[in-house]
N, C-alpha and C positions, 0 to 999 in steps of 0.2 A: 504494500500500500504506500502511496506517495505521502511523504511527510507534510509538505506544504503545497497548497493549491496556489498557483500564481494567477495574476489578474488576466494575463493573456488567454487563459483557459475559459474565463467566464465573461469577458467583456463582449459587448455588442460590436461586431466588426463593421456593420453597415451604419455609418454615422451620418446624421443629418448635420450639415454645416452651413455657415454663412460667411460671407466676405465682409471685411470692415467697411467697405464703401457702399454696401447694399443698403437700401432704404429699410427703415424699421418695419414699414408695412409689408414689404416683401418677406422679411424674416418672420413676421407674425403669420403670414400666409403659409410659409414652409412648416411652421409649427402645427398649424391647423391641418394641413395636407398630410403630414406624417404622424400626427397624433403624438407629438412630443412636447415637453415643457421647457426644453432648452436646446440651444444650438451651440456647437463648438465654432468659434470664430477663427478663421484661418487666414494666413498669408500664403499665397501660392507663387512659388518661384522655382525654377529649375526642375519642374515636374514633381515638386514636393509640396505637401500641405503642412506647414508648420503652425503650431497652435499659438494664436495671438490673444485669445480671450474666450469668455463664455457669455452667452446672452440667455436670460431666462424669461419666461412669461411674466414673472414678477417684476423684472427690470423694466419691461415694457409698460406694465400697469403703473408702477411707481414713478418712473422717469418721464413717461410720455402721456398716458391717458389721464392720470390724476392731476397733471399740470396743464391739461388742455393744449399740449403741443401737437403739431401735425406729424403723424407717423409717416406721411408720404414724403415729407421733406427732410426729416431727421435721418441720420445715418447710424448704422449699428455701432460704429466706433464711438459715437457720442454717448452711448449708454451702456456699453458692454463692460463687464468686469475684466480688466486687463491682468496680465500676469497670473493666470489661474494655477491652482495646484495641478500638477501633471504627474501621472504615474507611468511606469514603463511596464511592458508586457511581462517581464520576469519578476516584478515586485510581488511579494506574497499578499494574499487576500487580507490577512490580519494586519500587515503593515499599512496597507491602503485604508482599511477600515479605521485604524488608529488616526491616520492623517485626516480622514473625513470627519471624524469626531472632533479632533483638535481644531479644525477650521470651520466646523459647523456647516458642512456642505453635503449634498446628497448625490452629486454627479462629478465624475473626474474623467477628463480626457486621457486616453492611453496613447503613448507614443512608442515608437521603436527606438533602437539605439542611436539613430540619427535625428531623433526628435521630430519625426514625421508622424502625423496623425494616423493611427491604425484602428482606433475604436473609442468607445466610452464605456465606463463602468458606472452603474447606478445602484442605489439601494435596492431597487427592484431585482437587479441581476443577482445581488448577494442574497437577498431573501429567497429567490428561486433555488439557488444552490443549497442554502440551509434547509429549505423545505424538503428538497430531495433527500438530503442526508437524514433528516428526521424521519422521513417516510421509511427509509431503509431500517432505521432503528426500531420503528414500530413493527415492521415486518419480522424482525428478529425476535422481538418480544412475543409476537403472535405465534410465530413458528415454535418457539420454546414452549409456550403454553399448550399448543396442540400436540407437540411431541410428548410432553409430560402426561397429558390426558390419555394419549394412546398407550403409553408405557404403563401407566398406573391404573388404567382402566376406568 
């Protein structure tokens, strides 16, 4: 059995992303279309997508909607969180969870060794893995109970 599960094993590889110069209304449309609450903001150069920031639906509500700004004229770069916490595919799940707790965040972009975007890990991803592991434990307990009932009659 593997000792530590790494983030590369559980992250979502199909990542919805935005560009810094994209209009906020376009980014919001991407969130709606893909049913996500955040976008990784990228810089694209030399056929690489490097992580520049994060944009959440909350950022849009607090920075644009609540202040009556025009989402069609504002740019993602104006409201995104820059310098986001980034993890790498080989980082352990526990280390990333610790960093998420420390920074109070629910989503972390995942990069390869060259800091190119390869995915995103969310609390939902982690909960899904933990639920699978708990299900296996429940099956073990159930199997033990059935075996004992069969042996003991």
